[in-house]
C-alpha positions in Angstrom: 115.0 102.4 96.5 115.1 98.7 97.9 118.1 96.5 97.9 117.8 92.6 97.9 120.7 90.8 99.6 121.5 87.1 100.1 123.7 87.0 103.4 126.9 84.9 103.1 129.3 84.2 106.0 126.2 82.0 107.6 126.8 80.7 110.9 124.3 78.1 110.8 124.8 75.5 107.9 122.0 74.5 105.8 120.0 77.9 105.9 120.1 81.1 103.5 118.8 84.4 104.6 117.3 86.9 102.4 117.0 90.5 103.3 115.4 93.4 101.8 116.9 96.9 103.0 116.1 100.7 102.4 118.9 102.2 100.8 120.0 103.8 104.2 120.6 99.9 105.1 117.2 99.5 107.3 115.6 96.2 107.0 111.9 96.1 105.9 111.7 92.3 104.9 113.9 89.0 106.0 113.1 85.6 104.6 114.9 82.3 105.8 114.8 79.5 103.4 117.0 76.1 102.8 120.4 76.4 101.7 119.6 74.3 98.4 117.0 77.0 97.3 118.1 79.4 94.5 118.3 83.1 95.3 115.7 84.0 93.0 113.2 81.3 94.3 113.8 82.7 98.0 113.5 86.1 97.2 109.9 85.5 96.2 109.1 85.5 99.9 109.9 88.9 100.3 107.9 90.5 97.4 104.7 90.3 99.2 106.4 91.5 102.6 107.8 94.6 100.7 104.5 95.5 99.0 102.6 95.8 102.3 105.4 97.8 104.2 106.0 100.0 101.2 103.6 101.4 98.5 106.1 103.7 97.1 108.6 101.5 95.7 109.8 102.0 92.5 113.2 100.6 92.1 114.8 97.1 93.3 118.6 96.6 93.2 119.6 93.1 93.3 122.6 91.3 92.4 122.7 88.5 89.3 121.6 85.7 91.5 118.0 87.3 91.6 117.2 86.7 87.7 114.8 84.8 85.4 111.3 84.6 86.8 112.0 86.8 89.6 112.7 89.7 87.6 109.4 88.9 85.2 107.3 88.6 88.3 108.8 92.0 89.9 108.3 93.9 86.8 105.0 92.6 85.5 103.0 92.0 88.7 104.5 94.7 91.1 105.4 97.0 88.2 108.7 97.6 90.2 111.8 98.3 88.3 114.7 96.1 88.7 118.2 96.9 88.4 121.4 94.5 88.6 
């Protein structure tokens, strides 16, 4: 199982960090985007990194910010389930 996070409490203004971690909390992919980029758009950069690292991926847990087209891509192209 994988969990996607958007880090809050930033020390640097203007940047947003997206993390993909295993359920144990070990990071497997990190992406940095501009702060004005929506979470679902920033999460796209993590998908190909997750695919190269983990071939056994079945479930991704996200918050409601990762929705819309992001959910469609994950379910249709990568064949992973999303739980919000």
